N, C-alpha and C positions, 0 to 999 in steps of 0.2 A: 645491484653488483658492481662488479669492477674486472677490469682485464688488465692484466699487467704480464711482463714479461718475471719470467719466475730466476732468482741466480742466488739467493740467498740459502743456505741448505736448510733450514728450517721448513720455509716454504715449499724448499724439493719433496721434503718428507711430508708436506700433505697430499701433494699430487703425486706421488708413488703409489697413496694407497687407489687411485682410480686407474693405476696398472697392476694392479694383483694379481697374478695369474698369468703375467703374457711374459714369455719367453726369449724374447726377442731381443738378442743381446744391445741394437743400438739403444734402443729405450735405456737399457742398464747403462749404455756410454752417456747417455744423458744427465740421469738420476745420480749417478756417483761423480758428476760433474767434470768429466774427463774430455766429452765430445758434445756439440749439437747445442739448441737452442730450445728455451720451452718457456709458453705463455699458457696461463692459466685465469678461467672466471672464477670470479671469488664470490661469495655472499655470507653474507653476518650473519653468524651460528652464536646467538648469545653474544659473548667479551670476544670470541675467534670467528676467523674468518674461515667460513670453508670450500675449499675449491671444490666447484661441481664440474667443470670441464677444463680440458687441458690440451694440447698441442705441443708433440714434439717435433722438431726438425733435426736429422743428422745427415748430414750429408745429401741424397737427393730423394730422403725416404721423410714419409708425414706420417705421425703416430697420432691421432686425436682419439681421445677417452671420456667417458663421464658423457655427462646431455649435450647430443648437437647443439652449437652455437655458431649461427651465421657470422660470429664478428671473426671466431676461428677460422672459420672455410677464407675469409679474407685475408687472413694473415697467411695463407697458404699461397696466396700469390706472389709473396714478395721472398717467396722463398724458392725461387726457380732460378739458382744462380747459371744452371746450364740451359735454363728454355724449358725443362720439365723438371716433373717431381713424380716419385712413386706413392699414394696415398694407401694405407694401412687400416681401411675402416673394422674398426671389431664387430658392428652392430649395423641392421638395416637403416635406420634413423644417420646415421653419419653418412653412409652410401648415398641414400636419398639426397640429402643434402648439399655434399660433395656434387653430386650429377647435375643438381637444381643452378648450382653457382659456376658450375665450367660448362654450360650448354655449348655442345660441339668442341670441347676440350678434352676431352677424355674419352679411355678406353678402356674396356674392361680385360684384364688378361689374370694367370693364374700364375703363382709362384707355389713351391712346396718347400716344406717345413722340415728341417733332418732332425735328427736326433743331439739336443744339447749334450747330452753327459751319457757315458757309459757305454758309448761305443764302441766294441773288441777290434780295436786297430792292429793289424798284423802289421809289424815292423817289418819281417823279411819281405813280405811281398812291395813294401813301399820301397825297401830299398831297392829292389829288382827294379820298380816302375821310374825312380829316380835315374836309375843309371842306363834306361833304356832310351838314349836318343840317338837318333839317325846320325851317320858322318855325317860331318860337316859343322856338328852345334856342339854347344856346353850349355855349361852351369855355372851360374854367376852370383851370387849373394848383390844385394842392391845394397851398394854404398852410398857416400856423399856424391860422387861423380854421375853414379846412377838414378840419384833420388833426384836430382837436377834435371838432368836428360828426361827423364819418365815424365817430368812437369809438363815437359813441353808439345808432346806429343798427344792428340785427341787419344787416341785407340788406350795408350797406358797410365792416362792423368791419373785416375782412379786408383791407380797402386798407391798412391801417396800425397794424393789432394787435401784428405782429412787432417795432415798434422800440419803444424805449423813451422815446422824447421826438420834438419836430418836429425837432429839432437833428438827430437821428440820421438820420431821413427824410429831411430834404431835402441832408444829405449826401452818402446814397448810395444814397439812392432816388429817388422821384419820383412823378408821378400827373397824369391829367387827368379832367374830372368833366364830362357834359352838365348842363348847369343849366336849368331851365326858367324863361325867361324873366318869369315873370306870377307864377312863386309864391316862385321865390329860392331852391326846392330843387332838389340832385342826383338825379337820377332814375338816372345809370349812370355807369359809370366805370369807368377800366383804371387800376392803379397796382402798385406792387413789394408782393409777398406778401412776399417773403422778398432779400436780395441776397449779392452770392459776390464774390470778385475779379473785376473785371473784367464783372460783369454782374448781372441781378437777373432774377428770376421774376414774370411778370407773372398779377398778378389782375384777371379782370373780370367784373362783373355788372351787372345791369340791373333796375329794379325790373318787378316782372311787369308793372302797366299800363301801361309804357311799350317792352316788347320788340318786335321786327320794324319797328322804324323806322329801323334804320340807327346807332343812338345808342353801341352797344359797338364798332363797326366804326371810326366816327371818334375816339372817345378812344385803341382801341387802337392806330389808325394814328399818331398824333399824341404818343403815348407811345414807339411805337417810334421815329419820326424823333428826339424828343430822347434817346434812347439812343444814335443811330447820331451824333447831333452831340456827346454826350458819349465817346464812345470804349465805351461799356456793352455790352455783347451782351441783349437783349431775349428773354430764354429764353421757351419758352412750353412747355407739358406740357397736354395737352386731358382735361378731365375727363368726354366725353361725345361722343356723334356731332355733337353742335351747335358746341361749341368747337371740334372739329379743322374742320370746316366753315370757319369763321370763321379759323382758324390758316391753313389755306390757300389761302384768299381773300387774306389779307395777305402773302402771299408763302411760308411756312413748308411744309417736305417733312416729312411722316409718316415716322417709321425704322420703328415697330410699335403692334401693340395689345401693353398688360400685364395680367395680373391684379392686380387688390388687394381686399384684406378690409375692408369696412366694419364696424368695431365698435363697439359702444354700450355705455353703463355699463349701462342696464337689460336686461332681455330684451326683443327683438324680438315 
Protein backbone atom coordinates (compact mmCIF):
# COMPACT_ATOMS: atom_id res chain seq x y z
CA UNK A 1 0.00 0.00 0.00
CA UNK A 2 1.06 3.59 -0.57
CA UNK A 3 -0.22 6.97 0.60
CA UNK A 4 -0.10 10.04 -1.61
CA UNK A 5 -1.72 13.39 -2.14
CA UNK A 6 -4.33 13.24 -4.86
CA UNK A 7 -4.16 15.95 -7.51
CA UNK A 8 -4.73 14.17 -10.82
CA UNK A 9 -8.28 14.01 -12.15
CA UNK A 10 -8.08 10.25 -12.75
CA UNK A 11 -7.07 9.52 -9.16
CA UNK A 12 -9.67 11.94 -7.84
CA UNK A 13 -12.32 9.92 -9.65
CA UNK A 14 -11.10 6.79 -7.85
CA UNK A 15 -11.41 8.29 -4.38
CA UNK A 16 -14.81 9.74 -5.32
CA UNK A 17 -16.16 6.20 -5.02
CA UNK A 18 -15.34 6.27 -1.31
CA UNK A 19 -17.57 9.35 -0.90
CA UNK A 20 -20.52 8.04 -2.91
CA UNK A 21 -23.78 9.21 -1.38
CA UNK A 22 -22.19 11.99 0.69
CA UNK A 23 -24.02 15.30 0.32
CA UNK A 24 -21.40 17.57 1.91
CA UNK A 25 -20.76 20.35 -0.59
CA UNK A 26 -17.20 20.79 0.71
CA UNK A 27 -16.44 17.25 -0.46
CA UNK A 28 -17.79 18.20 -3.89
CA UNK A 29 -15.57 21.31 -3.90
CA UNK A 30 -12.48 19.12 -3.52
CA UNK A 31 -13.52 16.28 -5.83
CA UNK A 32 -14.27 18.86 -8.54
CA UNK A 33 -10.77 20.31 -8.16
CA UNK A 34 -12.01 23.73 -7.03
CA UNK A 35 -10.86 23.92 -3.39
CA UNK A 36 -9.14 21.85 -0.75
CA UNK A 37 -6.67 18.97 -0.68
CA UNK A 38 -7.03 15.19 -0.69
CA UNK A 39 -4.89 12.22 0.28
CA UNK A 40 -5.53 8.55 -0.30
CA UNK A 41 -4.17 5.14 0.59
CA UNK A 42 -3.89 2.93 -2.48
CA UNK A 43 -3.38 -0.80 -2.73
CA UNK A 44 -2.61 -2.79 -5.84
CA UNK A 45 -5.58 -4.50 -7.45
CA UNK A 46 -4.27 -6.37 -10.46
CA UNK A 47 -2.80 -3.81 -12.84
CA UNK A 48 -4.59 -0.88 -11.17
CA UNK A 49 -4.26 0.86 -7.84
CA UNK A 50 -7.43 0.90 -5.77
CA UNK A 51 -8.14 3.64 -3.23
CA UNK A 52 -9.09 2.02 0.07
CA UNK A 53 -8.98 5.11 2.30
CA UNK A 54 -9.10 8.87 1.76
CA UNK A 55 -8.98 12.17 3.57
CA UNK A 56 -10.35 15.44 2.20
CA UNK A 57 -9.43 18.75 3.83
CA UNK A 58 -11.37 21.90 2.90
CA UNK A 59 -11.14 24.99 5.06
CA UNK A 60 -11.38 23.87 8.68
CA UNK A 61 -13.19 20.63 7.81
CA UNK A 62 -11.81 17.09 7.49
CA UNK A 63 -13.67 14.26 5.77
CA UNK A 64 -12.17 10.76 6.15
CA UNK A 65 -13.63 7.87 4.15
CA UNK A 66 -13.05 4.21 3.46
CA UNK A 67 -10.96 1.97 5.70
CA UNK A 68 -9.72 3.75 8.87
CA UNK A 69 -5.99 4.43 8.52
CA UNK A 70 -3.68 5.83 11.18
CA UNK A 71 -1.48 7.47 8.55
CA UNK A 72 -4.40 9.65 7.43
CA UNK A 73 -5.25 10.71 10.97
CA UNK A 74 -1.60 11.80 11.24
CA UNK A 75 -2.17 13.96 8.17
CA UNK A 76 -5.03 15.68 10.00
CA UNK A 77 -2.53 17.25 12.39
CA UNK A 78 -1.07 19.27 9.53
CA UNK A 79 -4.48 20.58 8.44
CA UNK A 80 -5.09 22.96 11.34
CA UNK A 81 -4.10 26.37 10.01
CA UNK A 82 -6.37 28.01 12.59
CA UNK A 83 -5.25 25.72 15.42
CA UNK A 84 -8.32 23.51 15.14
CA UNK A 85 -10.26 21.35 12.70
CA UNK A 86 -13.72 19.83 12.46
CA UNK A 87 -13.56 16.13 11.57
CA UNK A 88 -16.67 14.49 10.13
CA UNK A 89 -16.28 10.71 10.57
CA UNK A 90 -19.09 8.74 8.97
CA UNK A 91 -18.24 5.46 10.70
CA UNK A 92 -17.58 4.46 14.28
CA UNK A 93 -14.21 3.06 13.22
CA UNK A 94 -12.98 6.43 12.00
CA UNK A 95 -14.37 8.19 15.06
CA UNK A 96 -12.62 5.81 17.44
CA UNK A 97 -9.30 6.08 15.58
CA UNK A 98 -9.40 9.88 15.52
CA UNK A 99 -10.17 10.05 19.25
CA UNK A 100 -7.30 7.65 19.91
CA UNK A 101 -4.90 9.84 17.90
CA UNK A 102 -6.04 13.07 19.57
CA UNK A 103 -6.13 12.26 23.30
CA UNK A 104 -7.24 15.30 25.29
CA UNK A 105 -7.58 17.26 22.05
CA UNK A 106 -11.08 16.43 20.85
CA UNK A 107 -14.60 17.44 21.75
CA UNK A 108 -17.75 15.72 20.48
CA UNK A 109 -20.22 18.15 18.94
CA UNK A 110 -23.40 18.07 16.86
CA UNK A 111 -24.16 19.86 13.61
CA UNK A 112 -27.33 19.82 11.52
CA UNK A 113 -27.53 18.81 7.87
CA UNK A 114 -30.00 20.89 5.89
CA UNK A 115 -31.71 19.96 2.63
CA UNK A 116 -29.51 20.58 -0.39
CA UNK A 117 -32.14 20.63 -3.13
CA UNK A 118 -35.82 21.31 -3.48
CA UNK A 119 -36.25 23.79 -0.65
CA UNK A 120 -39.16 26.08 -1.48
CA UNK A 121 -37.70 29.49 -0.80
CA UNK A 122 -40.33 32.22 -0.46
CA UNK A 123 -38.67 35.10 -2.32
CA UNK A 124 -41.20 37.61 -1.05
CA UNK A 125 -40.44 36.67 2.53
CA UNK A 126 -36.70 36.78 1.87
CA UNK A 127 -37.02 40.28 0.39
CA UNK A 128 -38.83 41.41 3.54
CA UNK A 129 -36.10 39.96 5.74
CA UNK A 130 -33.40 41.64 3.62
CA UNK A 131 -35.12 44.97 4.11
CA UNK A 132 -35.65 44.65 7.86
CA UNK A 133 -32.51 46.36 9.12
CA UNK A 134 -32.45 48.49 12.26
CA UNK A 135 -31.99 52.22 11.80
CA UNK A 136 -28.34 53.13 11.35
CA UNK A 137 -27.39 50.02 9.38
CA UNK A 138 -27.24 49.28 5.64
CA UNK A 139 -26.49 46.26 3.46
CA UNK A 140 -23.39 46.33 1.28
CA UNK A 141 -22.08 43.72 -1.19
CA UNK A 142 -18.58 42.40 -0.58
CA UNK A 143 -16.45 44.30 -3.11
CA UNK A 144 -12.69 44.29 -3.55
CA UNK A 145 -12.12 46.73 -0.67
CA UNK A 146 -14.31 44.76 1.73
CA UNK A 147 -12.69 41.50 0.63
CA UNK A 148 -9.30 42.78 1.82
CA UNK A 149 -10.69 44.25 5.03
CA UNK A 150 -12.57 41.07 5.97
CA UNK A 151 -9.38 39.01 5.71
CA UNK A 152 -7.79 41.05 8.47
CA UNK A 153 -10.42 40.57 11.15
CA UNK A 154 -10.80 37.40 13.20
CA UNK A 155 -14.60 37.39 13.26
CA UNK A 156 -14.95 37.84 9.49
CA UNK A 157 -11.94 36.15 7.89
CA UNK A 158 -13.84 32.95 7.06
CA UNK A 159 -16.10 34.96 4.77
CA UNK A 160 -13.25 35.07 2.23
CA UNK A 161 -10.35 32.95 3.53
CA UNK A 162 -10.82 30.01 1.14
CA UNK A 163 -10.40 32.17 -1.97
CA UNK A 164 -7.03 32.91 -3.54
CA UNK A 165 -8.01 36.45 -4.52
CA UNK A 166 -10.95 38.76 -5.08
CA UNK A 167 -11.22 37.70 -8.73
CA UNK A 168 -11.97 34.11 -7.75
CA UNK A 169 -14.34 35.26 -5.02
CA UNK A 170 -16.35 37.64 -7.22
CA UNK A 171 -16.63 35.12 -10.05
CA UNK A 172 -17.71 32.08 -8.07
CA UNK A 173 -18.81 33.33 -4.65
CA UNK A 174 -20.14 36.49 -3.10
CA UNK A 175 -21.56 37.98 0.06
CA UNK A 176 -23.33 40.84 1.81
CA UNK A 177 -22.50 42.81 4.94
CA UNK A 178 -24.46 44.79 7.48
CA UNK A 179 -22.52 48.03 7.92
CA UNK A 180 -22.99 50.45 10.79
CA UNK A 181 -23.38 53.78 9.02
CA UNK A 182 -21.99 55.86 11.89
CA UNK A 183 -18.66 54.04 12.01
CA UNK A 184 -18.49 52.56 8.51
CA UNK A 185 -17.64 49.18 10.05
CA UNK A 186 -19.07 45.82 9.03
CA UNK A 187 -20.68 44.11 12.03
CA UNK A 188 -22.46 41.15 10.43
CA UNK A 189 -22.42 39.26 7.18
CA UNK A 190 -23.25 36.25 5.06
CA UNK A 191 -20.73 35.08 2.49
CA UNK A 192 -19.52 32.08 0.52
CA UNK A 193 -17.32 29.91 2.71
CA UNK A 194 -16.68 27.58 -0.22
CA UNK A 195 -18.01 27.04 -3.73
CA UNK A 196 -18.76 24.05 -5.92
CA UNK A 197 -20.31 23.58 -9.35
CA UNK A 198 -23.78 25.01 -9.18
CA UNK A 199 -23.66 26.42 -5.69
CA UNK A 200 -21.90 27.74 -2.64
CA UNK A 201 -21.76 27.03 1.10
CA UNK A 202 -22.90 29.93 3.25
CA UNK A 203 -20.90 31.29 6.20
CA UNK A 204 -22.73 33.62 8.60
CA UNK A 205 -21.43 35.57 11.57
CA UNK A 206 -22.10 38.72 13.60
CA UNK A 207 -19.97 40.63 16.06
CA UNK A 208 -21.08 39.70 19.55
CA UNK A 209 -22.10 43.27 20.45
CA UNK A 210 -24.53 43.42 17.50
CA UNK A 211 -26.32 40.08 17.78
CA UNK A 212 -30.11 39.64 18.09
CA UNK A 213 -30.80 42.65 15.87
CA UNK A 214 -31.83 40.71 12.75
CA UNK A 215 -28.61 41.58 10.93
CA UNK A 216 -27.56 38.01 10.14
CA UNK A 217 -31.06 37.24 8.88
CA UNK A 218 -31.02 40.26 6.57
CA UNK A 219 -27.55 39.45 5.19
CA UNK A 220 -28.42 35.78 4.69
CA UNK A 221 -31.71 36.55 2.96
CA UNK A 222 -29.96 38.95 0.59
CA UNK A 223 -27.29 36.39 -0.26
CA UNK A 224 -29.87 33.64 -0.88
CA UNK A 225 -31.79 35.94 -3.24
CA UNK A 226 -28.56 36.75 -5.09
CA UNK A 227 -27.74 33.04 -5.43
CA UNK A 228 -31.19 32.22 -6.79
CA UNK A 229 -30.84 35.03 -9.33
CA UNK A 230 -27.46 33.65 -10.45
CA UNK A 231 -28.71 30.06 -10.67
CA UNK A 232 -26.62 28.92 -7.69
CA UNK A 233 -27.80 26.80 -4.80
CA UNK A 234 -27.17 28.52 -1.41
CA UNK A 235 -26.22 25.50 0.70
CA UNK A 236 -26.45 25.77 4.48
CA UNK A 237 -25.01 23.47 7.15
CA UNK A 238 -25.98 24.51 10.68
CA UNK A 239 -23.20 24.60 13.28
CA UNK A 240 -25.58 24.80 16.24
CA UNK A 241 -29.23 25.29 17.23
CA UNK A 242 -29.05 29.06 16.69
CA UNK A 243 -27.88 28.52 13.11
CA UNK A 244 -30.51 25.81 12.69
CA UNK A 245 -33.30 28.17 13.77
CA UNK A 246 -32.09 30.89 11.40
CA UNK A 247 -31.88 28.43 8.51
CA UNK A 248 -35.43 27.17 9.08
CA UNK A 249 -36.68 30.77 9.32
CA UNK A 250 -35.13 31.43 5.91
CA UNK A 251 -36.82 28.41 4.34
CA UNK A 252 -34.42 25.49 4.79
CA UNK A 253 -35.47 22.05 5.98
CA UNK A 254 -33.43 20.09 8.51
CA UNK A 255 -32.56 16.58 7.36
CA UNK A 256 -30.76 15.27 10.43
CA UNK A 257 -28.32 16.06 13.23
CA UNK A 258 -24.88 14.48 12.81
CA UNK A 259 -21.80 14.11 15.02
CA UNK A 260 -18.45 15.80 14.47
CA UNK A 261 -15.17 15.92 16.37
CA UNK A 262 -13.72 19.33 17.19
CA UNK A 263 -9.94 18.78 17.14
CA UNK A 264 -7.26 21.09 18.52
CA UNK A 265 -3.49 21.24 18.15
CA UNK A 266 -3.03 21.75 21.86
CA UNK A 267 -4.52 19.69 24.66
CA UNK A 268 -7.83 21.05 25.90
